[in-house]
TIPAMAR-750583 format. One record per residue: residue in three letters; x, y, z of N, C-alpha, C in turn. Coordinates in steps of 0.2 Angstrom, whole numbers, padded with zeros to 4 digits, always signed. Example, Ala and Ser with C-alpha at 12.3 -4.5 7.8 and 13.67 -1.06 7.14 Angstrom:
BEGIN
Ala+0066-0028+0039+0062-0022+0039+0066-0016+0039;Ser+0064-0011+0035+0068-0005+0036+0064+0000+0039;
% end
This chain:
BEGIN
Met-0246+0010-0004-0241+0008-0008-0241+0004-0012;Ser-0238+0001-0017-0239-0006-0021-0230-0007-0019;Ile-0228-0013-0019-0219-0012-0020-0218-0010-0024;Ser-0220-0012-0032-0216-0006-0037-0215+0000-0036;Asn-0221+0003-0034-0218+0011-0032-0214+0013-0026;Ile-0213+0007-0021-0206+0008-0015-0200+0009-0020;Ile-0200+0003-0024-0194+0002-0028-0192+0008-0028;Ser-0199+0012-0036-0197+0016-0038-0194+0022-0035;Leu-0197+0024-0028-0194+0029-0026-0188+0029-0023;Lys-0187+0022-0021-0177+0022-0018-0175+0023-0024;Glu-0176+0020-0030-0170+0022-0035-0172+0028-0037;Ser-0176+0031-0036-0176+0040-0038-0172+0044-0032;Ser-0173+0040-0026-0169+0044-0020-0164+0043-0021;Tyr-0159+0036-0026-0153+0034-0024-0152+0040-0030;Ser-0156+0041-0035-0151+0044-0042-0150+0051-0041;Asn-0155+0054-0034-0154+0058-0033-0148+0063-0028;Gln-0148+0057-0025-0141+0057-0019-0134+0056-0025;Arg-0136+0053-0029-0129+0054-0031-0128+0058-0038;Ala-0133+0062-0039-0132+0068-0043-0130+0073-0039;Tyr-0133+0073-0030-0129+0077-0026-0123+0079-0026;Tyr-0121+0071-0022-0113+0070-0022-0110+0072-0028;Leu-0113+0070-0035-0107+0071-0040-0106+0079-0042;Ser-0111+0084-0041-0112+0090-0043-0108+0092-0036;Arg-0103+0089-0033-0100+0092-0029-0092+0088-0027;Gly-0093+0084-0032-0084+0082-0031-0083+0076-0028;Arg-0088+0074-0025-0088+0070-0020-0089+0062-0019;Pro-0084+0058-0018-0086+0051-0017-0091+0048-0014;Gln-0095+0047-0016-0101+0042-0013-0102+0035-0013;Ser-0106+0031-0007-0106+0025-0008-0113+0023-0004;Val-0118+0019-0009-0123+0019-0004-0124+0011-0007;Val-0129+0008+0001-0133+0000-0003-0138+0001-0003;Phe-0144+0001-0008-0149+0003-0008-0154-0002-0010;Leu-0161-0003-0009-0164-0006-0011-0165-0008-0018;Gln-0166-0015-0021-0165-0018-0029-0171-0023-0028;Gly-0177-0025-0030-0181-0028-0030-0183-0030-0024;Gly-0183-0027-0018-0185-0029-0012-0178-0031-0007;Val-0172-0033-0011-0167-0036-0007-0161-0031-0008;Tyr-0157-0029+0000-0152-0027+0001-0146-0028-0002;Gly-0141-0025-0003-0134-0026-0006-0132-0027-0014;Gln-0136-0021-0021-0135-0019-0021-0130-0013-0023;Ser-0123-0010-0024-0120-0007-0021-0116-0001-0027;Ser-0115+0005-0025-0113+0011-0030-0108+0015-0027;Lys-0104+0015-0031-0098+0019-0026-0095+0025-0034;Cys-0096+0032-0034-0093+0036-0036-0087+0038-0033;Val-0081+0038-0038-0073+0041-0034-0071+0047-0039;Asp-0063+0047-0041-0062+0052-0045-0063+0053-0052;His-0061+0059-0053-0063+0060-0060-0069+0057-0065;Gly-0075+0056-0058-0083+0058-0063-0082+0049-0063;Phe-0077+0043-0062-0080+0037-0061-0084+0033-0055;Cys-0089+0030-0057-0094+0027-0055-0094+0021-0057;Phe-0094+0016-0051-0097+0008-0053-0102+0007-0049;Lys-0104-0001-0050-0112-0002-0048-0112-0010-0048;Ile-0111-0010-0042-0110-0020-0042-0118-0022-0040;Thr-0120-0026-0043-0127-0030-0040-0124-0037-0039;Pro-0127-0040-0034-0127-0048-0032-0133-0052-0037;Pro-0130-0058-0037-0135-0062-0040-0140-0064-0033;Ala-0145-0067-0034-0150-0071-0031-0148-0074-0025;Ser-0141-0079-0029-0139-0082-0024-0132-0084-0023;Val-0128-0077-0018-0121-0077-0020-0117-0084-0017;Asn-0120-0089-0015-0116-0095-0012-0115-0098-0019;Asp-0120-0096-0023-0119-0101-0028-0113-0100-0035;Pro-0107-0105-0034-0101-0100-0038-0103-0099-0045;Val-0109-0102-0049-0110-0099-0056-0115-0094-0056;Ser-0116-0091-0052-0122-0086-0052-0118-0081-0056;Leu-0121-0074-0055-0117-0070-0061-0118-0062-0055;Tyr-0114-0060-0055-0114-0053-0052-0115-0050-0059;Thr-0117-0043-0058-0117-0038-0063-0113-0032-0060;Phe-0107-0030-0066-0106-0025-0064-0106-0019-0069;Glu-0105-0011-0069-0108-0007-0072-0104-0001-0069;Leu-0097+0001-0075-0093+0005-0075-0095+0011-0078;Glu-0094+0019-0075-0097+0021-0080-0091+0029-0078;Ala-0089+0033-0083-0085+0038-0083-0088+0043-0088;Pro-0083+0049-0089-0085+0055-0094-0083+0050-0099;Ala-0084+0052-0107-0083+0048-0114-0075+0049-0115;Ser-0072+0054-0112-0066+0059-0113-0061+0052-0109;Ile-0064+0048-0104-0060+0045-0099-0054+0039-0105;Gly-0050+0039-0103-0041+0036-0106-0045+0027-0104;Trp-0044+0024-0099-0046+0018-0097-0048+0019-0089;Val-0054+0011-0089-0056+0009-0081-0056+0004-0079;Ala-0053+0004-0073-0052-0005-0071-0057-0004-0063;Leu-0058-0011-0063-0059-0014-0057-0058-0020-0055;Gly-0054-0022-0048-0051-0028-0050-0054-0032-0044;Val-0054-0037-0043-0057-0042-0037-0049-0042-0032;Gly-0051-0039-0026-0045-0042-0023-0042-0034-0018;Pro-0039-0037-0012-0034-0031-0008-0032-0026-0012;Ser-0027-0027-0017-0022-0024-0020-0021-0025-0026;Met-0019-0021-0030-0019-0024-0039-0015-0028-0038;Ile-0009-0029-0036-0004-0035-0037-0008-0042-0034;Gly-0009-0047-0039-0013-0053-0037-0020-0052-0039;Ser-0025-0048-0039-0031-0046-0042-0032-0049-0048;Tyr-0039-0050-0051-0041-0049-0058-0045-0043-0059;Ile-0041-0041-0063-0043-0034-0065-0048-0035-0070;Ile-0053-0031-0072-0057-0029-0077-0056-0023-0078;Met-0052-0022-0087-0053-0014-0089-0056-0013-0095;Ala-0059-0006-0094-0063-0004-0101-0063+0000-0103;Trp-0061+0001-0109-0061+0010-0112-0066+0010-0119;Pro-0067+0014-0121-0070+0017-0126-0068+0014-0131;Ser-0068+0011-0138-0067+0012-0144-0065+0016-0150;Thr-0064+0016-0154-0063+0023-0159-0071+0023-0161;Asn-0076+0017-0161-0082+0018-0165-0086+0019-0159;Gly-0085+0020-0153-0089+0021-0147-0090+0017-0144;Ser-0089+0011-0146-0091+0005-0143-0089+0002-0136;Ala-0088+0000-0131-0083-0004-0126-0079-0009-0127;Ile-0073-0010-0125-0070-0015-0124-0069-0016-0116;Ile-0069-0021-0117-0066-0024-0108-0063-0029-0109;Thr-0058-0029-0105-0053-0036-0102-0051-0039-0098;Gln-0051-0044-0094-0050-0047-0088-0041-0048-0090;Arg-0038-0046-0083-0032-0046-0082-0029-0049-0075;Ile-0023-0049-0076-0021-0051-0069-0014-0047-0068;Ala-0013-0043-0061-0006-0038-0061-0001-0044-0056;Glu+0004-0045-0060+0009-0050-0054+0015-0046-0051;Arg+0016-0041-0054+0021-0036-0053+0018-0029-0054;Tyr+0023-0023-0053+0021-0018-0055+0025-0015-0063;Ser+0019-0020-0066+0018-0018-0072+0013-0019-0077;Val+0012-0019-0082+0005-0018-0087+0002-0026-0085;Pro-0004-0026-0083-0006-0033-0081-0007-0035-0089;Arg-0005-0042-0086-0008-0049-0094-0013-0050-0094;Val-0015-0050-0099-0021-0053-0100-0023-0060-0099;Thr-0026-0064-0095-0030-0070-0092-0031-0074-0100;Ser-0032-0080-0098-0032-0084-0105-0040-0086-0104;Gln-0044-0082-0099-0051-0084-0098-0057-0078-0099;Gln-0055-0075-0106-0059-0068-0105-0067-0070-0107;Ser-0068-0076-0107-0076-0080-0106-0079-0079-0101;Asp-0074-0077-0094-0076-0073-0090-0081-0069-0089;Leu-0081-0065-0093-0084-0060-0094-0089-0060-0099;Ser-0095-0057-0098-0102-0057-0104-0101-0049-0103;Leu-0099-0047-0108-0104-0039-0111-0108-0037-0115;Asp-0113-0031-0110-0121-0031-0113-0118-0026-0118;Ala-0118-0029-0124-0114-0023-0129-0121-0018-0129;Thr-0126-0018-0128-0135-0015-0131-0132-0009-0124;Ser-0131-0010-0118-0132-0005-0114-0123-0002-0112;Ser-0118-0003-0115-0112-0004-0115-0110+0002-0122;Gly-0105+0006-0121-0103+0012-0125-0103+0019-0124;Val-0103+0022-0128-0101+0030-0127-0108+0033-0128;Lys-0112+0034-0123-0119+0037-0124-0121+0044-0120;Asn-0124+0049-0124-0124+0054-0118-0118+0058-0115;Gly-0114+0058-0117-0106+0060-0115-0104+0055-0111;Lys-0107+0050-0108-0106+0044-0103-0101+0040-0107;Phe-0096+0036-0104-0094+0029-0107-0096+0025-0101;Ile-0099+0020-0103-0104+0015-0099-0101+0006-0101;Ala-0099+0005-0096-0098-0003-0099-0102-0009-0093;Lys-0106-0011-0096-0110-0017-0092-0108-0023-0093;Phe-0106-0027-0089-0104-0033-0090-0105-0039-0082;Thr-0108-0043-0085-0109-0049-0079-0102-0053-0077;Arg-0101-0057-0071-0095-0061-0070-0097-0065-0066;Ala-0097-0073-0065-0098-0076-0062-0095-0076-0053;Val-0098-0080-0047-0097-0077-0041-0089-0081-0040;Ser-0087-0084-0043-0081-0089-0043-0078-0092-0052;Val-0075-0088-0053-0069-0090-0059-0063-0095-0056;Ala-0061-0097-0062-0053-0098-0060-0049-0094-0058;Gly-0046-0095-0053-0043-0091-0047-0045-0084-0045;Ser-0051-0083-0044-0053-0080-0043-0061-0080-0041;Ser-0063-0078-0034-0068-0077-0031-0072-0071-0028;Ile-0078-0071-0026-0080-0064-0025-0084-0066-0017;Glu-0081-0065-0013-0082-0067-0006-0089-0062-0003;Ser-0096-0066-0001-0101-0063-0001-0100-0060+0006;Ser-0096-0062+0010-0098-0059+0019-0094-0054+0018;Gly-0087-0050+0012-0086-0043+0011-0080-0045+0005;Gln-0079-0042+0001-0075-0042-0002-0072-0032-0004;Asp-0064-0035-0005-0060-0030-0006-0060-0030-0015;Phe-0063-0023-0017-0060-0022-0024-0057-0018-0023;Val-0053-0015-0029-0047-0010-0031-0051-0008-0037;Trp-0047+0000-0037-0052+0004-0045-0044+0007-0047;Ala-0045+0008-0052-0039+0013-0056-0043+0017-0062;Leu-0040+0021-0063-0042+0025-0071-0035+0029-0072;Gln-0036+0032-0079-0032+0035-0082-0038+0039-0088;Thr-0034+0046-0085-0040+0051-0089-0038+0055-0095;Glu-0031+0052-0097-0030+0055-0104-0028+0051-0110;Glu-0025+0046-0107-0019+0041-0113-0025+0035-0112;Arg-0028+0032-0120-0032+0029-0122-0030+0023-0126;Pro-0031+0018-0123-0026+0011-0127-0028+0011-0135;Pro-0026+0007-0138-0029+0007-0144-0035+0001-0143;Asp-0039+0001-0151-0042-0004-0149-0041-0012-0150;Asp-0039-0015-0146-0036-0022-0144-0036-0021-0137;Ala-0042-0029-0136-0042-0031-0128-0035-0033-0125;Ser-0032-0035-0129-0024-0039-0128-0018-0034-0128;Thr-0020-0027-0130-0014-0023-0129-0010-0022-0123;Arg-0004-0022-0125+0000-0020-0119+0002-0013-0120;Asp+0000-0009-0124+0000-0002-0124-0004+0001-0118;Ile-0003+0001-0115-0009+0004-0108-0003+0009-0102;Phe-0006+0016-0102+0000+0020-0099-0004+0020-0090;Ile+0000+0021-0087-0002+0018-0079-0006+0024-0078;His-0011+0020-0070-0017+0025-0070-0014+0031-0067;Asn-0016+0038-0066-0016+0041-0062-0021+0044-0057;Ser-0025+0039-0056-0029+0038-0049-0030+0030-0049;Lys-0033+0030-0041-0033+0024-0038-0034+0022-0033;Gly-0038+0018-0030-0040+0018-0023-0042+0009-0022;Arg-0047+0011-0016-0047+0004-0015-0057+0005-0012;Tyr-0060-0001-0010-0066-0003-0008-0070-0009-0006;Thr-0072-0010+0000-0074-0015+0002-0082-0015+0002;Tyr-0083-0021-0003-0091-0021-0003-0094-0027+0004;Val-0099-0026+0006-0101-0030+0010-0108-0030+0010;Met-0111-0037+0008-0121-0037+0008-0123-0036+0013;Asp-0125-0034+0016-0131-0036+0024-0136-0032+0022;Ala-0141-0038+0026-0147-0037+0023-0150-0031+0030;Asn-0147-0030+0033-0148-0025+0039-0144-0019+0039;Ala-0139-0017+0033-0136-0012+0031-0139-0006+0027;Val-0138-0001+0028-0141+0005+0025-0133+0009+0021;Gly-0126+0006+0023-0121+0010+0019-0116+0004+0023;Ile-0110+0006+0019-0102+0002+0020-0098+0006+0024;Ser-0096+0003+0031-0093+0008+0033-0086+0004+0038;Ser-0091-0002+0038-0083-0007+0042-0078-0009+0038;Leu-0072-0011+0042-0067-0013+0038-0067-0021+0037;Ser-0063-0023+0033-0065-0031+0033-0059-0034+0036;Arg-0060-0040+0037-0056-0043+0040-0048-0042+0039;Tyr-0047-0041+0033-0040-0038+0028-0039-0033+0031;Asp-0042-0029+0029-0041-0022+0031-0039-0021+0039;Lys-0042-0025+0043-0040-0023+0050-0033-0027+0051;Tyr-0032-0032+0050-0025-0036+0050-0021-0031+0045;Ile-0019-0030+0040-0015-0025+0036-0013-0019+0037;Leu-0020-0017+0039-0017-0010+0044-0013-0011+0052;Ala-0015-0015+0056-0011-0019+0061-0004-0019+0058;His-0004-0022+0054+0004-0024+0050+0009-0017+0048;Gly+0004-0013+0045+0008-0007+0042+0009-0002+0049;Ile+0004-0001+0052+0006+0001+0058+0012-0002+0063;Ile+0010-0007+0065+0016-0010+0068+0023-0010+0063;Met+0023-0010+0057+0032-0009+0054+0033-0003+0056;Phe+0028+0001+0053+0030+0009+0053+0033+0011+0059;Ala+0029+0008+0065+0034+0009+0074+0040+0007+0072;Val+0040-0002+0071+0049-0002+0072+0053+0001+0066;Trp+0052+0002+0060+0056+0005+0056+0057+0012+0055;Gly+0050+0014+0057+0051+0022+0054+0051+0024+0062;Phe+0053+0023+0068+0051+0025+0074+0060+0020+0077;Leu+0057+0015+0080+0060+0012+0084+0068+0012+0082;Val+0069+0009+0077+0076+0006+0073+0079+0011+0071;Pro+0077+0018+0071+0081+0024+0068+0082+0026+0074;Gly+0079+0026+0078+0082+0029+0086+0084+0028+0090;Ala+0086+0020+0089+0091+0015+0091+0097+0018+0087;Val+0098+0019+0082+0103+0022+0076+0106+0028+0081;Phe+0101+0033+0082+0102+0040+0084+0106+0039+0090;Ile+0104+0035+0095+0106+0033+0101+0113+0033+0101;Ala+0114+0026+0099+0121+0024+0096+0126+0029+0094;Arg+0123+0033+0090+0129+0038+0086+0128+0043+0091;Phe+0125+0047+0092+0123+0054+0097+0123+0055+0102;Thr+0123+0048+0106+0122+0051+0113+0128+0050+0119;Arg+0132+0048+0115+0139+0044+0120+0142+0049+0123;Asn+0140+0054+0121+0141+0061+0128+0137+0061+0134;Ile+0129+0063+0131+0124+0063+0137+0122+0058+0139;Ile+0123+0051+0137+0120+0046+0142+0127+0039+0141;Pro+0133+0042+0141+0139+0036+0144+0139+0029+0143;Gln+0136+0029+0149+0135+0022+0154+0127+0020+0151;Lys+0123+0022+0147+0118+0018+0145+0115+0019+0139;Trp+0119+0020+0136+0116+0023+0126+0116+0015+0124;Phe+0122+0011+0125+0125+0003+0121+0117-0002+0126;Lys+0117+0001+0132+0111-0004+0134+0104-0003+0130;Leu+0103+0004+0129+0097+0007+0126+0098+0007+0119;His+0102+0006+0115+0103+0006+0108+0101-0003+0107;Trp+0106-0006+0111+0105-0016+0110+0098-0016+0113;Gly+0095-0013+0116+0088-0018+0121+0083-0015+0116;Ile+0082-0009+0113+0078-0006+0109+0077-0014+0103;Gln+0079-0014+0099+0084-0019+0093+0081-0026+0095;Gln+0083-0028+0103+0083-0034+0103+0075-0037+0107;Phe+0073-0031+0111+0069-0032+0115+0062-0030+0111;Leu+0062-0024+0108+0056-0022+0106+0054-0022+0097;Ala+0059-0020+0093+0062-0021+0086+0058-0029+0084;Ser+0065-0032+0088+0062-0040+0085+0058-0043+0084;Pro+0056-0042+0091+0046-0047+0092+0042-0044+0090;Leu+0043-0035+0088+0036-0032+0085+0037-0034+0076;Thr+0044-0034+0075+0043-0037+0067+0040-0045+0067;Leu+0043-0048+0069+0036-0054+0070+0030-0055+0071;Ile+0029-0050+0075+0021-0049+0076+0018-0047+0069;Gly+0022-0041+0067+0020-0036+0060+0019-0043+0055;Leu+0024-0049+0053+0023-0054+0049+0017-0057+0050;Ile+0017-0058+0055+0012-0064+0057+0005-0061+0054;Ser+0004-0054+0057-0003-0050+0056-0004-0050+0046;Ala+0003-0050+0043+0000-0050+0036-0001-0057+0034;Tyr+0002-0062+0038-0002-0069+0036-0007-0071+0037;Val-0008-0068+0043-0016-0070+0046-0021-0066+0042;Ala-0020-0059+0038-0024-0057+0035-0024-0060+0027;Gly-0023-0066+0026-0022-0069+0020-0017-0069+0017;Val-0012-0063+0017-0006-0064+0011-0001-0068+0012;Arg+0000-0070+0004+0007-0077+0006+0012-0073-0001;Phe+0017-0076+0004+0023-0073-0001+0023-0075-0009;His+0024-0069-0013+0025-0069-0020+0032-0065-0023;Ala+0037-0069-0025+0043-0066-0028+0043-0061-0032;Ala+0038-0061-0037+0037-0055-0042+0034-0052-0040;Asn+0032-0050-0034+0029-0044-0029+0034-0041-0026;Thr+0037-0033-0027+0042-0031-0023+0043-0029-0017;His+0035-0028-0016+0036-0027-0007+0037-0032-0003;His+0034-0039-0006+0037-0045-0002+0043-0047-0003;Phe+0046-0045-0009+0053-0050-0010+0058-0044-0005;Leu+0056-0038-0004+0060-0033-0001+0058-0034+0005;Gly+0053-0036+0008+0052-0037+0015+0057-0045+0018;Val+0059-0048+0015+0062-0054+0014+0070-0051+0016;Val+0070-0046+0011+0079-0044+0012+0078-0039+0016;Val+0074-0036+0019+0074-0030+0024+0076-0035+0030;Phe+0070-0041+0033+0070-0047+0036+0076-0051+0038;Gly+0081-0050+0034+0084-0054+0033+0090-0052+0034;Gly+0088-0046+0032+0095-0041+0033+0098-0038+0041;Phe+0090-0038+0045+0089-0036+0052+0094-0041+0056;Ile+0091-0047+0053+0096-0055+0058+0103-0054+0057;Phe+0103-0054+0050+0113-0051+0051+0114-0045+0055;Gln+0112-0040+0053+0114-0035+0058+0114-0037+0067;Leu+0111-0040+0069+0109-0041+0075+0115-0046+0077;Thr+0116-0050+0071+0123-0054+0072+0130-0051+0073;Leu+0130-0046+0068+0135-0041+0068+0136-0037+0074;Gly+0131-0036+0076+0131-0032+0084+0134-0037+0088;Trp+0132-0043+0089+0135-0047+0093+0142-0048+0093;Ile+0143-0049+0087+0151-0049+0084+0154-0043+0089;His+0151-0037+0087+0156-0031+0089+0155-0032+0097;His+0151-0033+0100+0151-0032+0106+0155-0038+0111;Lys+0156-0045+0104+0161-0049+0110+0165-0048+0110;Leu+0168-0045+0104+0175-0043+0101+0178-0037+0103;Phe+0174-0033+0105+0177-0025+0109+0182-0025+0110;Asp+0186-0024+0109+0195-0022+0112+0194-0014+0113;Pro+0194-0010+0121+0194-0004+0122+0202+0000+0121;Ser+0206-0004+0119+0212-0002+0118+0215-0001+0110;Arg+0210-0005+0107+0210-0005+0099+0212+0002+0098;Lys+0218+0003+0092+0221+0010+0088+0215+0009+0079;His+0212+0004+0080+0207+0004+0074+0201+0001+0073;Phe+0198+0004+0068+0191+0002+0069+0190-0006+0064;Pro+0191-0011+0066+0188-0018+0064+0185-0018+0058;Trp+0185-0022+0053+0179-0022+0045+0172-0023+0048;Trp+0172-0026+0055+0164-0030+0057+0162-0024+0059;Thr+0163-0021+0064+0162-0014+0067+0160-0009+0062;Lys+0165-0007+0055+0163-0005+0051+0157-0006+0047;Leu+0156-0012+0044+0153-0018+0042+0145-0014+0045;His+0147-0015+0052+0137-0014+0057+0135-0008+0056;Trp+0141-0002+0055+0140+0004+0055+0134+0004+0048;Trp+0138+0004+0043+0136+0004+0037+0132+0000+0033;Trp+0129-0006+0037+0125-0012+0035+0116-0007+0038;Gly+0120-0004+0045+0112-0002+0049+0107+0005+0045;Arg+0114+0007+0043+0111+0014+0040+0108+0011+0031;Ile+0110+0005+0027+0107+0003+0023+0101+0002+0024;Leu+0101-0004+0029+0094-0009+0030+0089-0001+0033;Ile+0090+0002+0035+0084+0008+0037+0083+0012+0030;Leu+0087+0013+0026+0084+0015+0020+0081+0012+0015;Leu+0083+0005+0015+0079-0001+0013+0071+0000+0015;Ala+0071+0000+0023+0066+0001+0025+0060+0003+0024;Phe+0063+0012+0022+0061+0017+0021+0055+0015+0015;Ile+0060+0012+0010+0058+0012+0004+0053+0006+0003;Gln+0053+0001+0009+0049-0005+0010+0041-0002+0012;Ile+0044+0002+0016+0035+0006+0019+0033+0010+0014;Leu+0035+0012+0009+0033+0015+0002+0027+0011+0000;Leu+0032+0005-0003+0029+0000-0007+0024-0003-0004;Gly+0023-0005+0002+0017-0006+0006+0012+0000+0005;Leu+0013+0006+0005+0008+0010+0006+0006+0014-0002;Gln+0009+0012-0007+0008+0011-0014+0003+0003-0014;Gln+0004+0000-0011+0002-0008-0012-0006-0008-0009;Tyr-0007-0004-0004-0012-0003+0000-0018+0001-0003;Asn-0014+0007-0007-0017+0011-0010-0019+0018-0007;Ala-0016+0020-0004-0015+0024+0004-0015+0030-0001;Ser-0018+0035+0003-0023+0042+0002-0016+0047-0001;His-0018+0052-0004-0011+0056-0008-0008+0060+0002;Gly-0012+0061+0006-0011+0063+0011-0006+0060+0014;Val-0008+0051+0017-0004+0049+0019+0003+0049+0017;Phe+0005+0047+0011+0012+0049+0006+0016+0055+0008;Val+0011+0059+0007+0013+0067+0008+0017+0068+0015;Gly+0013+0066+0021+0016+0064+0028+0021+0060+0028;Tyr+0022+0054+0025+0027+0049+0024+0034+0055+0022;Tyr+0032+0056+0017+0037+0060+0014+0040+0065+0018;Ile+0036+0069+0022+0042+0074+0026+0043+0072+0031;Tyr+0040+0065+0032+0043+0063+0040+0050+0059+0037;Val+0051+0054+0032+0058+0053+0029+0061+0058+0030;Leu+0061+0064+0026+0063+0069+0028+0066+0071+0031;Phe+0062+0072+0037+0063+0074+0044+0070+0071+0046;Ile+0067+0064+0046+0073+0061+0049+0080+0060+0045;Leu+0081+0059+0040+0087+0059+0035+0090+0067+0038;Ser+0085+0070+0038+0089+0078+0037+0093+0078+0043;Ser+0089+0077+0049+0092+0078+0056+0098+0071+0055;Tyr+0097+0068+0053+0104+0064+0053+0109+0065+0051;Gly+0107+0069+0044+0116+0071+0042+0116+0079+0045;Gly+0112+0081+0048+0112+0089+0052+0113+0088+0056;Ile+0115+0082+0063+0118+0082+0069+0125+0078+0067;Ser+0125+0075+0061+0132+0071+0061+0136+0079+0057;Tyr+0132+0083+0056+0139+0087+0052+0140+0093+0059;Tyr+0136+0096+0060+0136+0100+0069+0142+0095+0074;Leu+0139+0089+0072+0145+0086+0077+0152+0086+0073;Tyr+0152+0084+0070+0161+0086+0066+0163+0091+0067;Arg+0158+0097+0063+0163+0103+0064+0163+0105+0071;Arg+0158+0102+0078+0162+0104+0083+0168+0102+0085;Arg+0168+0094+0083+0174+0091+0085+0181+0094+0081;Lys+0179+0094+0075+0186+0099+0072+0189+0106+0074;Arg+0183+0108+0077+0186+0117+0079+0189+0114+0087;Asp+0186+0110+0091+0190+0109+0096+0195+0105+0094;Leu+0196+0101+0091+0204+0100+0090+0208+0102+0086;Glu+0206+0108+0082+0211+0116+0080+0212+0120+0086;Thr+0208+0120+0091+0208+0124+0095+0212+0121+0102;Phe+0208+0118+0103+0213+0113+0111+0217+0107+0108;Ala+0218+0104+0103+0222+0098+0099+0219+0093+0106;Lys+0212+0093+0109+0207+0088+0109+0200+0089+0110;Ser+0197+0084+0110+0190+0086+0109+0186+0079+0114;Asp+0180+0081+0118+0176+0075+0120+0170+0074+0117;Val+0170+0076+0112+0164+0073+0107+0166+0069+0103;Leu+0159+0064+0104+0160+0058+0101+0155+0055+0100;Tyr+0156+0051+0092+0150+0050+0087+0155+0045+0085;Thr+0148+0039+0081+0153+0032+0076+0156+0035+0072;Gly+0162+0033+0070+0164+0035+0063+0169+0041+0065;Ile+0172+0041+0069+0176+0048+0071+0183+0045+0068;Arg+0187+0051+0067+0192+0050+0061+0196+0042+0065;Gln+0202+0039+0064+0206+0034+0065+0212+0036+0069;Asp+0215+0042+0069+0218+0045+0073+0218+0049+0078;Asp+0211+0049+0081+0207+0052+0087+0204+0045+0089;Val+0204+0041+0089+0200+0034+0091+0201+0033+0097;Glu+0208+0037+0101+0210+0035+0108+0204+0039+0112;Gln+0202+0045+0108+0195+0050+0111+0189+0046+0114;Gln+0189+0040+0110+0181+0037+0110+0181+0033+0117;Ser+0176+0033+0118+0172+0028+0125+0169+0023+0123;
% end
């Protein structure tokens, strides 16, 4: 059998497999033989959006050209493929059909959660106008881009891509327009060119360290720190001699070092601080606020007076700043999930978890408040203790 026949059979097999997956609405990803070389990759995601990436013969030559082909239903609003692990900071190629059926492409960069700005390097992209446009009910945008352009390079050892699309609202026939509706579907994709591979399944180095960062930070700010607050507020009756050591120990010996490890994981992944990135900026606020909170706790402990008849301002600030810090951390985790393009199920699970934590805190607080109030009305005293009790009941606090 000749080489050309082998290639023809391989391409036919790919087409059949792609049609099989699309008929079932399932995303698919394969690496297949093209011209006798493994490396070309194709992926179909939501709403019929597929993209194909064909590497050059020499991926280590910065001027060699990658070929990209984006395909979507002709009714699509716009589609986009970005070179990078997240929308923020990635060079994004957006494409949409014009009113006359041709393809419009534009290279942009997202610097914050707003419409990506048009770069001054539109010549980085070369559109194949003959192969692009609306054809047989499909919108196709086929173009080339060099391995390395100013501000963006495609790594042959493993490159993260982000994709996004808008199914309904289409931009005007102006490649530099800012009249672009936000995506209603997005995701991530890791492209690895491996001559011995027939699929893409391994996590990139970035993915591994960012997943470690996310898991560690959720463990700290979604579990340990809220747990320490629950212990301080609700367990003074249950473990009167141990609650403070647990509250202090969790934050000093678990939350603090794990937060540093989480930050280091992000740095090793290649993330660098960008003030315009809300996740980065809020992360600095939360980290600085945590140090401030630990300082307030130390002041509260050193200046604590068992015979006091009122709560000093630093104690109240320690209570309320701790609560605010946890709410900021919950928002920060959400921003991190958005930046990593987490799945819909992850977001739903996170919302349910946060709702559980907040409702538990509010519910237990209300229950203890009602119980203490009832005891005071009935017996003129109560042994129910929690932070923030009324000042005229402070003598009941241990």
